[in-house]
MIFI-411654 format. One line per field, with one value per residue (C-alpha): x, y, z. Coordinates in Angstrom, 3 decimals, decimal comma. Layout:
% residues N
px (X:...)
py (Y:...)
pz (Z:...)
//
This chain:
% residues 143
px (0,051:1,092:0,146:0,383:1,136:1,176:4,612:6,499:5,282:4,572:5,413:5,115:4,941:3,043:0,396:1,237:-1,175:-3,802:-5,012:-7,646:-5,343:-2,353:-0,952:2,136:3,884:6,933:8,845:11,588:14,783:16,732:19,910:19,109:16,880:13,116:12,064:8,827:7,101:4,292:1,974:-0,843:-4,064:-4,790:-1,369:-2,458:-4,246:-4,629:-3,763:-3,426:-2,158:1,611:1,243:-0,888:1,519:3,420:0,135:-1,279:1,934:1,761:-1,893:-1,320:-1,448:-1,156:-3,483:-1,218:-3,668:-4,274:-0,632:0,187:-2,247:0,322:-2,283:-1,327:-2,756:-5,168:-6,511:-9,185:-12,629:-13,867:-11,277:-12,611:-14,983:-17,065:-18,837:-22,566:-23,633:-26,126:-23,361:-21,108:-23,922:-24,616:-20,886:-20,779:-23,760:-22,816:-18,998:-18,285:-14,816:-14,686:-11,901:-10,484:-8,254:-6,229:-5,419:-1,706:-2,859:-2,385:-5,220:-6,612:-9,543:-11,243:-14,620:-16,059:-15,638:-17,140:-17,243:-17,815:-18,068:-14,498:-13,244:-13,832:-12,187:-11,331:-10,720:-7,992:-7,652:-5,913:-7,691:-5,512:-7,480:-6,796:-8,556:-8,838:-9,534:-12,221:-10,176:-7,513:-9,895:-9,717:-13,015:-12,345:-13,293:-16,831:-17,044)
py (-0,016:3,561:6,119:9,833:11,253:14,764:14,317:11,883:12,224:9,073:5,617:2,477:-0,818:-3,744:-3,412:-6,058:-4,973:-2,359:-1,092:1,456:4,456:3,202:1,100:-1,011:-1,422:-3,205:-0,812:-1,817:0,342:0,979:-1,108:-2,181:-4,500:-3,878:-1,981:-1,841:1,559:2,747:5,524:7,175:6,997:10,695:11,265:9,436:11,708:9,498:6,057:4,192:1,172:1,537:1,112:4,257:6,247:7,929:9,140:10,278:12,349:13,843:14,913:16,782:20,533:22,984:25,524:28,250:30,062:26,678:25,716:29,108:28,234:25,525:22,893:19,361:16,299:16,642:14,231:16,781:15,951:19,389:20,405:17,849:18,281:15,839:16,305:15,514:12,065:13,779:15,717:12,684:10,713:13,603:13,577:9,709:9,761:12,858:11,934:15,654:16,484:16,678:18,880:18,041:20,322:18,759:20,439:20,974:22,521:19,500:19,355:16,584:16,528:13,433:11,775:10,201:6,427:5,524:6,711:5,379:6,633:7,779:8,349:9,075:7,397:9,495:8,327:10,654:11,557:8,478:5,925:5,965:5,915:7,784:7,291:10,486:10,298:12,762:13,740:15,131:17,598:21,370:23,234:24,693:21,391:22,158:25,502)
pz (0,036:-0,545:2,177:2,101:5,554:6,900:8,470:6,229:2,707:0,787:2,381:0,439:2,501:3,448:6,373:9,043:11,666:12,456:15,786:16,721:16,293:14,220:11,317:11,509:8,115:6,887:4,515:2,272:2,802:-0,366:-0,095:3,375:5,507:5,801:8,746:10,835:10,951:13,071:11,702:13,587:11,612:11,861:10,255:7,029:4,533:1,562:0,131:-3,118:-4,908:-5,312:-8,969:-9,076:-7,028:-9,921:-11,610:-8,174:-7,435:-10,860:-10,423:-7,214:-7,105:-4,167:-2,892:-1,689:0,680:2,507:2,452:4,395:7,132:7,976:9,154:9,479:11,091:13,739:16,296:17,357:15,921:16,087:13,364:10,803:7,925:6,039:2,841:2,813:1,485:-0,762:-2,457:-2,746:-4,334:-6,774:-7,777:-8,136:-10,487:-12,533:-12,783:-12,474:-11,136:-7,461:-6,132:-2,705:-0,705:2,194:5,386:4,217:0,938:-1,368:-3,909:-6,278:-8,547:-9,933:-10,308:-7,205:-7,717:-4,303:-0,720:2,773:6,233:6,528:3,030:-0,771:-3,657:-6,505:-10,027:-11,464:-15,032:-16,652:-14,182:-11,156:-7,945:-4,754:-1,468:0,603:4,258:5,458:8,577:6,184:4,331:4,608:4,981:1,509:-0,023:1,061:-0,560)
//
């Protein structure tokens, strides 16, 4: 799996365990042994298939105004936003581009492929899919 984190950028590894608040991954170190990494779930902002990672990284842009706010991961629930299900259903059915802006200013746009209680899956131009976690969204996404 490829995980985008607020603190460490993209991390590619194999999930070996999950807990209520964290992931444990095995990450291959270039030229060295594999190492175990523990990542707090609220630090993860998005994820994708490692094969889609180059396309996902190419599709990202930056909202400079949001980037200047210097927001990052937050475990505080009152700082989180969530799109309304009705809006996501409309986007899913219409296939219109849905732009998301994350708390650190990263921005992607794609059609809604699916959504759940905690996330939305975007199908980016070219077919790569990106799962964005709602806790990572900036309120600008809802504008």
